[in-house]
C-alpha positions in Angstrom: -53.5 -100.8 -104.5 -57.2 -100.8 -105.7 -57.9 -98.5 -108.8 -60.5 -95.5 -108.8 -63.3 -95.4 -110.6 -61.8 -92.8 -112.9 -58.5 -95.0 -113.6 -60.5 -97.7 -114.7 -62.5 -96.0 -117.2 -59.2 -94.2 -118.3 -57.5 -97.7 -118.5 -60.4 -99.0 -120.6 -60.1 -96.0 -122.9 -56.3 -96.3 -123.1 -56.5 -100.1 -124.2 -58.6 -98.4 -127.2 -61.9 -99.5 -126.5 -65.0 -97.3 -126.7 -67.2 -96.8 -123.4 -70.8 -95.9 -123.9 -72.7 -93.3 -121.5 -74.3 -96.2 -119.6 -71.5 -98.5 -119.5 -69.6 -95.7 -117.8 -72.3 -95.4 -115.2 -73.2 -99.2 -114.8 -69.2 -100.9 -115.1 -67.2 -98.1 -113.8 -69.7 -96.7 -111.4 -69.4 -93.1 -112.4 -72.2 -90.7 -111.6 -71.5 -88.0 -114.2 -69.3 -89.7 -117.1 -69.2 -86.3 -118.5 -67.7 -84.5 -115.6 -65.1 -87.5 -115.8 -64.0 -86.9 -119.3 -63.9 -82.9 -118.7 -61.6 -83.8 -115.4 -59.4 -85.9 -117.9 -59.0 -83.6 -120.7 -58.0 -80.8 -117.9 -54.9 -83.5 -117.2 -53.9 -83.9 -121.3 -55.9 -86.6 -122.2 -57.4 -86.5 -125.9 -61.2 -88.0 -125.4 -63.7 -87.7 -128.5 -67.4 -87.7 -128.1 -69.1 -90.4 -130.6 -73.1 -89.5 -130.3 -75.5 -91.9 -132.5 -79.2 -92.9 -132.6 -77.6 -95.6 -129.9 -76.6 -93.0 -127.6 -73.0 -91.3 -126.8 -69.5 -93.3 -126.3 -66.1 -92.0 -125.4 -62.8 -92.9 -126.8 -59.2 -91.9 -126.4 -57.5 -90.4 -129.8 -54.9 -88.2 -131.0 -55.2 -84.4 -131.3 -55.3 -83.0 -134.5 -53.2 -80.0 -135.8 -55.6 -77.7 -135.1 -56.0 -78.4 -131.3 -52.1 -78.6 -131.1 -51.8 -75.3 -132.3 -54.7 -73.8 -130.4 -52.8 -74.7 -127.2 -49.1 -73.5 -128.2 -51.3 -70.2 -129.5 -52.8 -70.0 -126.1 -49.5 -70.4 -124.2 -47.4 -68.5 -126.6 -50.2 -66.0 -127.0 -49.3 -65.9 -131.0 -48.9 -68.4 -133.9 -45.7 -70.2 -133.1 -43.3 -70.7 -136.1 
């Protein structure tokens, strides 16, 4: 089966690669890498943006305690103990 552009991009991130904005457009054929990252985040992937003088790149990581707490807080409506 043929992988979609999003799946190829996600696989690169899951392998531990940092993918630049231009690489996401050229290598993976994404018209809007930001929209793809937003979609993957809504699926539960923790994708971080690194901005530098050389441009924007994306990497996958683990959520911080604060992010987990905010998620639990939004589901339960109060601080979960």
